[in-house]
C-alpha positions as CSV (number, residue, x, y, z in Angstrom):
1,X,114.2,15.5,-107.5
2,X,114.6,13.3,-104.4
3,X,117.9,13.2,-102.5
4,X,119.3,9.9,-101.3
5,X,118.8,9.3,-97.5
6,X,122.5,9.4,-96.8
7,X,123.1,12.6,-98.8
8,X,125.3,15.1,-97.0
9,X,125.5,18.9,-96.9
10,X,127.7,20.3,-99.7
11,X,131.2,21.2,-98.6
12,X,131.0,25.0,-99.2
13,X,127.8,25.2,-97.0
14,X,129.5,23.2,-94.3
15,X,132.5,25.6,-94.4
16,X,130.2,28.7,-94.2
17,X,128.3,27.2,-91.2
18,X,131.6,26.4,-89.4
19,X,132.9,29.9,-90.0
20,X,129.7,31.4,-88.8
21,X,129.7,29.3,-85.7
22,X,133.4,30.3,-85.0
23,X,132.7,34.0,-85.5
24,X,129.6,33.9,-83.2
25,X,131.6,31.9,-80.5
26,X,134.4,34.5,-80.7
27,X,132.0,37.4,-80.4
28,X,130.3,35.8,-77.4
29,X,133.7,35.3,-75.6
30,X,134.8,38.9,-76.5
31,X,131.6,40.3,-75.1
32,X,131.7,38.2,-72.0
33,X,135.3,39.3,-71.2
34,X,134.4,42.9,-71.5
35,X,131.3,43.0,-69.2
36,X,131.9,44.1,-65.6
37,X,129.4,44.5,-62.8
38,X,130.3,47.5,-60.5
39,X,128.5,47.5,-57.1
40,X,127.0,50.6,-55.7
41,X,129.7,51.3,-53.2
42,X,132.5,50.9,-55.7
43,X,133.8,52.5,-58.9
44,X,135.8,51.1,-61.8
45,X,138.8,53.2,-62.8
46,X,139.3,52.6,-66.5
47,X,142.7,52.7,-68.2
48,X,142.8,52.6,-72.0
49,X,146.3,51.4,-73.3
50,X,147.7,52.5,-69.9
51,X,146.2,56.0,-69.9
52,X,143.5,56.9,-67.3
53,X,140.2,57.4,-69.1
54,X,137.9,57.9,-66.1
55,X,135.7,56.2,-63.5
56,X,132.6,54.2,-64.3
57,X,129.8,52.8,-62.3
58,X,127.8,51.7,-60.5
59,X,126.0,49.2,-62.7
60,X,126.8,47.0,-65.8
61,X,129.9,48.3,-67.5
62,X,131.4,47.3,-70.8
63,X,135.1,47.8,-71.4
64,X,137.1,46.8,-74.5
65,X,138.9,43.6,-73.9
66,X,142.7,43.7,-74.4
67,X,142.5,47.5,-74.8
68,X,141.0,48.7,-71.5
69,X,142.0,47.7,-68.0
70,X,139.6,48.3,-65.1
71,X,140.6,48.6,-61.4
72,X,137.8,48.4,-58.8
73,X,138.0,51.1,-56.1
74,X,136.0,51.2,-52.9
75,X,134.3,54.6,-52.2
76,X,134.6,54.2,-48.4
77,X,137.9,55.6,-47.3
78,X,139.1,56.2,-43.8
79,X,139.4,59.9,-42.7
80,X,143.1,59.4,-41.8
81,X,143.9,58.8,-45.5
82,X,142.2,62.0,-46.9
83,X,143.3,65.4,-45.5
84,X,140.2,67.3,-46.5
85,X,140.1,70.5,-44.3
86,X,140.3,74.1,-45.2
87,X,144.0,75.1,-45.6
88,X,145.3,71.7,-46.7
89,X,147.6,72.1,-49.7
90,X,148.2,70.0,-52.8
91,X,148.7,70.2,-56.5
92,X,146.4,70.8,-59.5
93,X,146.3,67.6,-61.6
94,X,144.4,69.3,-64.5
95,X,143.5,72.8,-65.4
96,X,140.9,74.0,-62.9
97,X,138.3,76.6,-63.6
98,X,134.7,75.5,-63.7
99,X,135.8,71.9,-63.0
100,X,139.1,70.0,-62.8
101,X,141.1,67.6,-60.6
102,X,143.3,68.4,-57.7
103,X,145.6,66.1,-55.7
104,X,145.6,66.6,-52.0
105,X,148.0,64.1,-50.4
106,X,147.6,60.9,-52.3
107,X,144.0,61.4,-53.3
108,X,142.6,63.1,-56.4
109,X,139.5,65.2,-55.9
110,X,137.1,66.9,-58.3
111,X,137.7,70.7,-57.9
112,X,136.4,74.0,-58.9
113,X,137.8,77.5,-58.9
114,X,136.6,81.1,-59.4
115,X,139.8,81.8,-61.4
116,X,141.7,79.5,-63.9
117,X,144.5,77.5,-62.3
118,X,147.2,75.8,-64.4
119,X,148.1,72.1,-64.1
120,X,150.9,71.6,-61.6
121,X,150.2,74.8,-59.6
122,X,150.1,74.5,-55.8
123,X,146.5,74.8,-54.5
124,X,144.9,74.9,-51.1
125,X,141.4,73.8,-50.0
126,X,139.0,76.7,-49.6
127,X,135.8,75.0,-48.9
128,X,134.8,71.3,-48.6
129,X,131.4,70.0,-49.8
130,X,130.4,66.6,-48.4
131,X,127.8,64.5,-50.2
132,X,126.2,61.7,-48.1
133,X,123.5,59.1,-48.5
134,X,121.4,57.1,-46.1
135,X,122.7,53.6,-45.3
136,X,119.8,51.1,-45.4
137,X,120.1,48.3,-42.9
138,X,118.8,45.3,-44.8
139,X,118.5,43.3,-41.6
140,X,116.0,45.7,-40.1
141,X,114.0,46.2,-43.3
């Protein structure tokens, strides 16, 4: 059976193709909105429905559009903003034992303790561990 030259695609197939195209276009936009690139010297603080979930990065990060919100934070901080010296006091943000969070001044740090500490308890710095990495000067290399 030969079709006439001016024959068109049946209406149901046209509707299915339009719907498929719309779904693929929507999915592409959804994925594009959720992809973030976090540089090596920054971290992305992720909030899901307003609640802090954690930090992500560096690298290619996917967050849920319209559900997650990401705020980029620079890892470099001036020494005047962070009072990290033995004897400085603050407050436990989460329960601290093997690991937890402690607020010293306005900054939240990862913390450990030999004994369990309840959230909200006053804490003081016992020992500070500093992790550093080499800065590669790209102009010299």
